[in-house]
C-alpha positions as CSV (number, residue, x, y, z in Angstrom):
1,X,-2.5,19.7,-39.6
2,X,-0.3,17.8,-42.0
3,X,-1.1,14.5,-43.7
4,X,1.0,12.5,-41.1
5,X,-0.9,14.0,-38.2
6,X,-4.3,13.6,-39.9
7,X,-3.5,9.9,-40.3
8,X,-2.3,9.4,-36.8
9,X,-5.5,11.2,-35.5
10,X,-7.7,9.1,-37.7
11,X,-6.0,5.9,-36.5
12,X,-6.4,6.9,-32.8
13,X,-10.0,7.7,-33.2
14,X,-10.6,4.4,-34.9
15,X,-8.9,2.6,-32.2
16,X,-10.8,4.4,-29.5
17,X,-14.1,3.5,-31.2
18,X,-13.0,-0.1,-31.4
19,X,-14.6,-2.1,-28.6
20,X,-11.7,-4.5,-28.3
21,X,-9.3,-1.7,-27.8
22,X,-11.5,-0.1,-25.1
23,X,-11.7,-3.5,-23.3
24,X,-7.9,-3.6,-23.2
25,X,-7.0,0.0,-22.4
26,X,-5.9,2.1,-19.5
27,X,-6.0,5.6,-20.9
28,X,-4.3,8.3,-18.9
29,X,-6.2,11.6,-19.2
30,X,-3.7,13.5,-17.2
31,X,-1.4,12.9,-14.2
32,X,-4.2,12.2,-11.9
33,X,-7.0,10.7,-13.9
34,X,-7.3,7.4,-15.9
35,X,-10.1,5.7,-17.8
36,X,-10.0,1.8,-17.7
37,X,-11.9,-0.5,-20.1
38,X,-14.0,2.6,-21.1
39,X,-16.1,2.2,-18.0
40,X,-14.1,2.9,-14.9
41,X,-12.7,6.3,-13.8
42,X,-9.7,6.3,-11.5
43,X,-8.8,9.7,-9.9
44,X,-5.9,10.4,-7.6
45,X,-6.9,12.5,-4.7
46,X,-4.2,13.3,-2.1
47,X,-2.5,10.0,-1.7
48,X,-5.4,7.7,-2.5
49,X,-7.1,6.5,-5.8
50,X,-10.8,6.9,-6.1
51,X,-12.5,4.5,-8.5
52,X,-15.9,5.2,-10.0
53,X,-17.6,2.7,-12.3
54,X,-20.5,3.1,-14.9
55,X,-22.7,0.7,-13.0
56,X,-23.0,2.0,-9.4
57,X,-22.6,5.2,-7.7
58,X,-20.3,3.7,-5.1
59,X,-16.8,5.2,-4.9
60,X,-14.1,2.8,-4.0
61,X,-10.8,4.0,-2.4
62,X,-7.4,2.3,-3.1
63,X,-4.0,3.2,-1.9
64,X,-2.2,2.4,-5.1
65,X,-3.1,2.7,-8.8
66,X,-2.0,-0.9,-9.4
67,X,-4.5,-2.2,-6.9
68,X,-7.4,-0.1,-8.3
69,X,-6.5,-1.4,-11.8
70,X,-6.4,-5.0,-10.5
71,X,-9.8,-4.6,-8.9
72,X,-11.2,-3.4,-12.3
73,X,-9.7,-6.5,-14.1
74,X,-11.3,-8.8,-11.5
75,X,-14.6,-7.0,-11.7
76,X,-14.6,-7.2,-15.5
77,X,-14.2,-11.0,-15.1
78,X,-17.1,-11.0,-12.6
79,X,-14.9,-12.3,-9.7
80,X,-16.9,-10.4,-7.0
81,X,-15.5,-12.4,-3.9
82,X,-11.9,-11.7,-5.2
83,X,-12.8,-8.0,-5.6
84,X,-14.0,-7.8,-2.1
85,X,-10.8,-9.6,-1.0
86,X,-8.6,-7.1,-2.9
87,X,-10.5,-4.1,-1.3
88,X,-10.0,-5.7,2.2
89,X,-6.3,-6.5,1.6
90,X,-5.6,-2.9,0.3
91,X,-7.5,-1.4,3.3
92,X,-5.5,-3.7,5.7
93,X,-2.3,-2.6,4.0
94,X,-3.1,1.0,4.4
95,X,-3.9,0.6,8.0
96,X,-0.7,-1.3,8.7
97,X,1.4,1.3,7.0
98,X,-0.2,4.1,9.2
99,X,0.4,1.8,12.3
100,X,4.0,1.2,11.4
101,X,4.6,5.0,10.8
102,X,3.0,5.9,14.1
103,X,4.9,3.3,16.1
104,X,8.3,4.2,14.4
105,X,7.5,7.9,15.5
106,X,6.9,6.8,19.1
107,X,10.0,4.5,19.0
108,X,12.2,7.4,17.9
109,X,11.1,9.5,20.8
110,X,11.5,6.8,23.5
111,X,14.5,6.9,25.8
112,X,13.8,3.8,27.9
113,X,15.4,0.7,26.3
114,X,12.6,-1.6,27.5
115,X,10.0,0.4,25.8
116,X,12.1,0.6,22.7
117,X,12.3,-3.3,22.6
118,X,8.5,-3.4,22.8
119,X,8.0,-1.0,20.1
120,X,10.6,-2.7,17.9
121,X,8.7,-6.0,18.4
122,X,5.4,-4.3,17.4
123,X,6.8,-2.9,14.3
124,X,8.4,-6.2,13.4
125,X,5.1,-8.0,13.9
126,X,3.3,-5.3,11.6
127,X,6.1,-5.8,8.9
128,X,5.4,-9.6,9.0
129,X,1.7,-9.0,8.6
130,X,2.4,-6.4,5.7
131,X,4.6,-9.0,3.9
132,X,1.8,-11.6,4.0
133,X,-0.8,-9.2,2.7
134,X,1.6,-8.0,0.0
135,X,2.2,-11.6,-1.1
136,X,-1.6,-12.1,-1.3
137,X,-2.1,-9.0,-3.2
138,X,0.7,-9.7,-5.6
139,X,-1.0,-13.0,-6.6
140,X,-4.0,-11.1,-7.6
141,X,-2.0,-8.5,-9.5
142,X,-0.1,-11.2,-11.4
143,X,-3.4,-13.0,-12.2
144,X,-4.8,-9.8,-13.6
145,X,-1.6,-9.1,-15.6
146,X,-1.8,-12.7,-17.0
147,X,-5.4,-12.2,-18.1
148,X,-4.8,-8.9,-19.6
149,X,-1.7,-10.1,-21.5
150,X,-3.7,-13.0,-22.8
151,X,-6.6,-10.8,-23.8
152,X,-4.1,-8.4,-25.6
153,X,-2.3,-11.2,-27.4
154,X,-5.7,-12.7,-28.6
155,X,-6.9,-9.3,-29.8
156,X,-3.6,-8.8,-31.6
157,X,-3.8,-12.3,-33.3
158,X,-7.3,-11.3,-34.4
159,X,-6.0,-8.1,-36.0
160,X,-3.4,-9.9,-38.0
161,X,-6.0,-12.3,-39.5
């Protein structure tokens, strides 16, 4: 290992041992595993993300990495009711996506125009519900981004002092 590599390795180890850095970081371990804030492990299994935390043995399942990360940020801020709501919204979105896919499959196999109209209406209704849920979820995602950006900027300004 040359001097530059040794210096970089030393810097990375120092940063990983720094509590402030761990409180701000999402560390990808590989394509399917992440560590967040040094206490949450997120693992991709099939098409879902399993979340494990250091405090409980409970595993949470999310449909998207972004949602799992958002849940972790809210949990770090001790926003328990919002965490429950994020989980519920994610579950409802997953269910709606499955419903839409199934109804679309049935729609494509129908010959009768009257039945097609019924299924088109059902799919449209599900799409409206999905948009509403996505809007709610995006509010949480944006709040967590804002909190993390502020936290990162505060830590950055402390480092400059």
